[in-house]
C-alpha positions in Angstrom: 0.0 0.0 0.0 1.4 3.4 -1.0 1.6 6.5 1.2 -1.5 8.0 -0.3 -3.6 4.9 0.4 -2.2 4.7 4.0 -3.1 8.3 4.7 -6.6 7.8 3.5 -7.0 4.7 5.6 -5.8 6.6 8.7 -8.2 9.5 8.0 -11.1 7.1 7.7 -10.3 5.3 11.0 -9.9 8.7 12.8 -13.0 10.1 11.1 -11.1 13.0 9.7 -13.0 13.0 6.4 -15.5 15.6 5.3 -18.4 13.3 6.2 -17.5 13.4 9.9 -17.2 17.2 10.4 -20.2 17.4 12.7 -18.9 14.5 14.9 -15.5 16.2 15.1 -17.1 19.5 16.1 -19.0 17.7 18.9 -15.9 16.0 20.2 -13.8 19.2 20.2 -16.6 21.2 21.9 -16.9 18.5 24.6 -13.1 18.6 25.2 -13.1 22.4 25.5 -16.1 22.4 27.9 -14.5 19.7 30.0 -11.3 21.7 30.2 -13.2 24.9 31.1 -15.0 23.0 33.9 -11.8 21.7 35.3 -10.2 25.2 35.2 -13.3 26.6 36.9 -13.3 24.0 39.6 -9.6 24.4 40.3 -10.1 28.2 40.5 -12.9 27.8 43.0 -10.9 25.4 45.1 -7.9 27.8 45.0 -10.1 30.8 45.9 -11.7 28.8 48.8 -8.3 27.8 50.0 -6.9 31.3 49.8 -9.9 32.7 51.7 -9.5 30.0 54.3 -5.8 30.8 54.6 -6.6 34.5 54.9 -9.2 33.8 57.6 -6.7 31.5 59.5 -4.1 34.2 59.5 -6.0 37.5 59.9 -6.6 38.4 63.5 -7.8 42.0 63.1 -10.1 43.4 60.4 -10.6 46.9 61.9 -7.6 49.1 62.4 -9.4 52.2 63.7 -12.7 53.4 65.2 -14.9 56.4 65.8 -17.6 56.5 68.4 -21.1 57.0 67.1 -22.3 60.0 69.2 -19.2 61.8 70.7 -17.1 61.1 67.5 -14.0 60.2 69.5 -11.4 58.4 67.4 -8.8 55.9 68.1 -6.8 52.9 66.8 -6.9 49.2 67.4 -3.4 48.2 68.3 -3.7 44.4 68.1 -5.2 41.1 69.2 -3.3 39.2 71.8 -3.9 35.7 73.2 -2.5 33.4 75.9 -0.5 30.4 74.8 -3.5 28.0 75.0 -5.6 30.2 72.7 -8.4 30.4 75.3 -8.1 34.1 76.3 -7.8 37.0 74.0 -7.3 40.8 74.5 -8.4 43.4 71.9 -6.3 46.5 72.7 -7.6 49.9 71.6 -6.3 53.4 72.2 -8.1 56.8 71.9 -6.1 59.4 70.2 -4.1 61.8 72.4 -6.2 64.8 71.5 -9.2 63.1 73.0 -7.6 62.6 76.4 -10.1 63.6 79.1 -13.0 63.2 76.8 -13.9 59.6 77.8 -14.4 57.7 81.0 -11.4 56.0 82.6 -13.6 53.7 84.7 -14.3 50.3 83.1 -17.6 50.0 84.8 -18.9 52.6 82.4 -18.4 50.4 79.3 -20.2 47.3 77.9 -19.4 45.0 75.1 -21.6 43.0 72.7 -20.4 40.0 70.7 -21.7 38.0 67.9 -20.5 35.9 65.0 -19.9 37.3 61.5 -18.5 36.5 58.1 -16.5 38.4 55.5 -19.7 39.9 54.2 -20.4 41.3 57.7 -23.5 39.1 58.0 -24.5 38.1 61.5 -23.9 34.4 62.4 -24.0 32.3 65.5 -20.9 32.2 67.6 -19.0 29.0 67.2 -17.2 29.5 70.6 -18.8 30.0 74.0 -17.2 33.3 75.1 -17.4 35.4 78.3 -15.5 38.6 78.7 -14.3 41.6 80.7 -13.4 45.2 79.9 -10.2 46.7 81.2 -9.3 50.4 81.2 -5.7 51.4 81.7 -6.2 54.5 83.8 -5.9 57.8 82.0 -3.4 56.5 79.4 -6.1 56.4 76.6 -5.8 52.6 76.3 -8.6 50.2 76.9 -9.3 46.6 76.0 -11.8 43.8 75.9 -10.7 40.4 77.3 -12.5 37.4 75.8 -12.4 34.0 77.6 -13.3 30.5 76.5 -13.1 27.1 78.0 -11.6 25.8 74.7 -9.4 27.4 72.1 -11.2 29.9 69.9 -12.7 28.6 66.7 -11.7 30.1 63.4 -14.4 32.7 63.0 -14.8 36.4 62.3 -16.6 38.0 65.3 -18.3 41.4 65.6 -17.5 43.3 68.7 -19.5 46.4 69.7 -18.3 48.6 72.5 -20.7 50.9 74.3 -19.7 53.9 76.5 -22.5 54.5 79.0 -20.9 57.7 80.1 -20.6 60.5 77.6 -18.2 63.3 78.6 -18.5 65.3 75.3 -21.5 67.1 74.0 -22.2 66.9 70.2 -25.1 69.0 69.0 -26.1 66.4 66.2 -25.0 63.3 68.2 -25.9 60.1 66.4 -27.6 61.7 63.4 -24.8 61.3 60.8 -24.0 57.6 61.2 -22.0 55.5 58.7 -24.1 53.7 56.2 -23.3 50.3 57.7 -24.5 51.4 61.1 -27.7 53.1 60.1 -29.8 49.9 60.4 -28.9 49.6 64.1 -30.7 52.2 66.2 -28.5 51.6 69.2 -25.6 53.5 67.6 -27.8 56.6 67.5 -29.1 56.1 71.0 -25.7 55.1 72.6 -22.1 56.1 72.1 -20.8 52.9 70.4 -18.2 51.6 68.0 -17.8 48.3 66.2 -14.8 46.1 65.5 -14.3 42.9 63.5 -11.6 40.3 64.6 -10.8 36.6 64.7 -9.2 35.6 68.0 -8.6 32.1 66.7 -6.4 33.3 63.9 -2.7 32.5 63.7 -2.0 36.2 63.3 -2.6 37.0 67.0 0.4 37.7 69.3 1.0 35.7 72.4 1.1 37.8 75.6 2.4 36.1 78.8 0.5 38.6 81.0 -2.8 37.0 79.8 -2.0 33.8 81.7 -3.7 33.1 85.0 -7.2 33.7 86.2 -6.7 37.4 87.3 -6.6 40.3 84.9 -3.8 42.6 85.9 -4.0 45.9 84.0 -0.5 46.9 85.1 1.2 43.7 83.9 -0.8 43.9 80.6 0.1 47.5 80.1 3.8 46.9 80.7 4.1 44.0 78.3 1.9 45.4 75.5 2.8 49.1 75.6 5.6 50.1 77.9 8.1 47.3 77.1 8.4 48.4 73.5 8.7 52.0 74.4 11.4 51.1 77.0 13.3 49.1 74.4 13.3 51.9 71.9 14.4 54.4 74.6 17.3 52.1 75.7 18.4 51.8 72.1 18.4 55.6 71.8 20.4 56.0 75.0 23.0 53.5 73.8 23.3 55.7 70.6 23.7 58.7 72.8 26.5 57.0 74.9 28.3 56.0 71.7 28.1 59.5 70.4 29.3 61.0 73.6 32.2 58.5 73.7 33.2 59.6 70.1 33.1 63.3 71.1 35.2 62.6 74.2 37.7 60.9 71.8 37.7 64.1 69.7 38.4 66.2 72.8 41.4 63.9 73.7 42.6 64.1 70.1 42.6 67.9 70.2 44.3 67.9 73.6 47.1 65.9 72.0 47.3 68.4 69.2 47.9 71.2 71.7 51.1 69.4 72.8 52.3 68.7 69.2 51.3 71.6 67.0 53.1 75.0 67.4 53.6 78.2 65.5 57.2 79.4 65.7 57.7 77.5 69.0 54.4 78.8 70.5 52.0 76.2 71.8 48.5 76.3 73.2 48.3 76.0 77.0 45.6 73.3 77.6 42.6 75.2 78.9 40.8 74.4 82.2 38.3 71.7 81.5 34.7 72.9 82.4 33.3 71.2 85.5 30.4 69.9 83.4 32.9 67.8 81.4 35.9 67.2 83.6 36.6 63.6 84.3 33.8 62.2 82.2 34.3 58.9 80.5 32.1 56.4 78.6 33.0 53.0 79.8 32.0 49.5 78.7 31.6 47.8 75.3 29.4 48.6 72.4 26.8 46.0 71.3 27.6 43.5 68.6 25.9 40.4 67.1 26.7 38.3 70.1 26.8 40.6 73.1 24.6 43.3 74.5 25.9 46.8 75.2 27.6 47.5 78.6 28.2 51.2 77.9 27.8 53.6 80.9 28.6 57.2 81.6 31.0 57.9 84.5 30.7 61.5 85.6 31.1 63.7 88.7 28.7 66.4 87.4 24.9 65.9 87.0 22.7 68.5 85.5 20.4 70.0 88.2 17.3 68.8 86.3 18.9 65.6 85.2 19.6 62.1 86.7 22.5 59.7 86.9 21.6 56.1 87.8 22.3 52.6 86.6 19.4 52.1 84.3 20.9 49.2 82.5 20.8 46.7 85.4 17.2 47.6 86.2 13.9 48.1 84.3 10.8 50.2 84.3 8.8 47.2 85.5 11.1 46.7 88.5 11.2 50.5 89.1 14.0 53.0 89.6 12.3 55.8 91.6 12.5 54.2 95.0 16.3 53.7 94.7 17.1 57.2 93.4 14.9 59.3 95.7 16.5 60.9 98.8 16.0 59.1 102.0 14.0 62.0 103.5 11.7 62.2 100.4 8.5 60.1 100.6 6.6 61.2 97.5 8.0 60.6 94.0 5.6 63.2 92.7 7.3 65.8 94.8 10.7 64.6 94.0 10.1 64.7 90.2 8.5 68.1 90.5 11.4 69.6 92.3 13.8 68.1 89.8 11.9 69.6 86.9 11.9 73.1 88.6 15.6 73.0 89.6 17.6 76.2 89.0 20.1 76.0 86.2 22.4 78.8 87.3 25.4 76.5 87.9 24.7 74.4 84.8 25.1 77.2 82.2 27.9 76.3 79.8 29.4 78.2 76.9 32.5 76.7 75.4 33.3 80.1 73.9 33.9 81.4 77.5 36.9 79.1 77.9 40.4 80.7 78.1 42.9 80.0 75.3 46.3 81.1 76.5 49.5 80.5 74.6 52.9 79.5 76.0 54.1 83.0 75.3 51.5 84.4 77.7 49.2 85.9 75.0 45.5 85.1 74.4 45.1 83.2 71.2 41.8 85.0 70.4 43.7 88.3 70.2 45.8 87.2 67.2 43.2 88.3 64.7 45.5 90.6 62.7 48.2 87.9 62.2 46.6 86.5 59.1 47.0 82.8 58.4 50.1 82.4 60.6 48.1 81.3 63.6 45.5 79.2 61.7 46.9 75.9 62.9 46.4 76.9 66.5 43.1 78.6 65.8 41.8 75.4 64.1 42.6 73.5 67.3 40.9 76.0 69.4 37.7 76.1 67.2 37.6 72.3 66.9 38.0 71.9 70.7 35.4 74.5 71.4 32.9 72.8 69.1 33.6 69.4 70.6 33.0 70.7 74.2 29.8 72.3 73.1 28.6 69.2 71.3 29.4 67.0 74.3 27.6 69.2 76.7 24.5 69.2 74.5 24.6 65.4 74.3 25.1 65.0 78.0 22.2 67.3 78.8 20.0 65.4 76.4 21.0 62.1 78.0 20.7 63.2 81.7 17.7 65.5 81.4 15.6 64.1 78.6 16.3 60.4 78.2 16.6 59.5 81.8 13.6 61.6 82.6 11.7 59.8 79.8 12.6 56.4 81.4 11.2 57.6 84.8 8.1 58.9 83.1 7.4 55.4 81.8 7.6 54.2 85.4 5.3 56.9 86.5 2.8 56.0 83.8 3.0 52.3 84.8 2.4 53.2 88.5 -0.6 55.2 87.5 -2.1 52.2 85.6 -1.4 50.1 88.7 -3.3 52.5 90.9 -6.0 53.7 88.5 -6.5 50.8 86.1 -9.9 49.2 86.3 -11.6 46.0 85.3 -15.3 45.4 84.6 -15.9 41.7 85.0 -19.6 41.8 85.8 -22.3 39.8 84.2 -23.3 42.7 82.0 -19.7 43.5 80.9 -19.9 41.4 77.8 -23.1 40.0 76.3 -23.2 37.5 73.4 -26.0 37.0 70.9 
């Protein structure tokens, strides 16, 4: 059989001839339809998987809030859980400009909880939840604690907060509600805000202060708010110490230049070191990949409004105030107030007031008409003057600002310890 006859026979077997066009069209159409169905199914499966993964990971769906009647605004800082996943805390903060415009007593707040989905449709809760409300004194922070006997199920939940004490008057309170709240009359009647979250998600952060049966506002506030601020402040203070050490090295360098550089045999007489700088040294080692910083300032002079204590070996949580207050002082409020009002007469420092005498008995600053001849010595004087001024500025920032900021964190923590409140009553959180 020749090639032509073989090709015809193959075409007949495969129904490729003109008499089978309709059959071929049906087969091709079926293949295309089947392929489309497979692609559609795989797309749906992928989308469902992606949605489930997003639900599993996303702990918070609402990053900010505004109350419905008083129009106070704030942020939702995070959702935290204990290690077992049976307790969660939703941490919120009113903006600083609203301080004093809301109640700092947890008893004046209520919470309402129900299940939801990504379309914000109400659904039954999959987890049995009880709860409490905690207010961290006058810091602007408040939170809702959710408790369950078993780990939280994967579910978006709708949390509504109600403030039963309105401290701000709004002429049109509750009349201009967001569109998604207009079908709920309670937002016009009460000062409320709504959040969406998933306490069962993997995206929550574990907080050790949520362990145990008792809710401790001070422990929660330290771990979730103060600890990070303290860490940032400590890092900034390390930078200050390294910068101060570098400037002290510059001062030593210029002191050496005074003994080496001369003009026609005339040297600079090293000036008297200002009391604010005399004897200062930055000791210890800078941090590296394996070790933490051990830097410290050794000084005999402390700014009247500043402090000098070993902050590195302590912490805000442990407290510094009791150790640094004078023995005859009983109130840290009085102690800090007196420090802030301390006179600065003896702390005034101007490097330009330093004397710059030469070995020939003349004042270096009087050689203005000598042209460039005295420039090598003038450069040393100007560089030293700038270094002393820079060091004094850094030291003041460190002693007055940074160490005061560290103590202020402790003061805030103490205020939360004394003024923090918890509403754990039966009406604190209602589910529906």
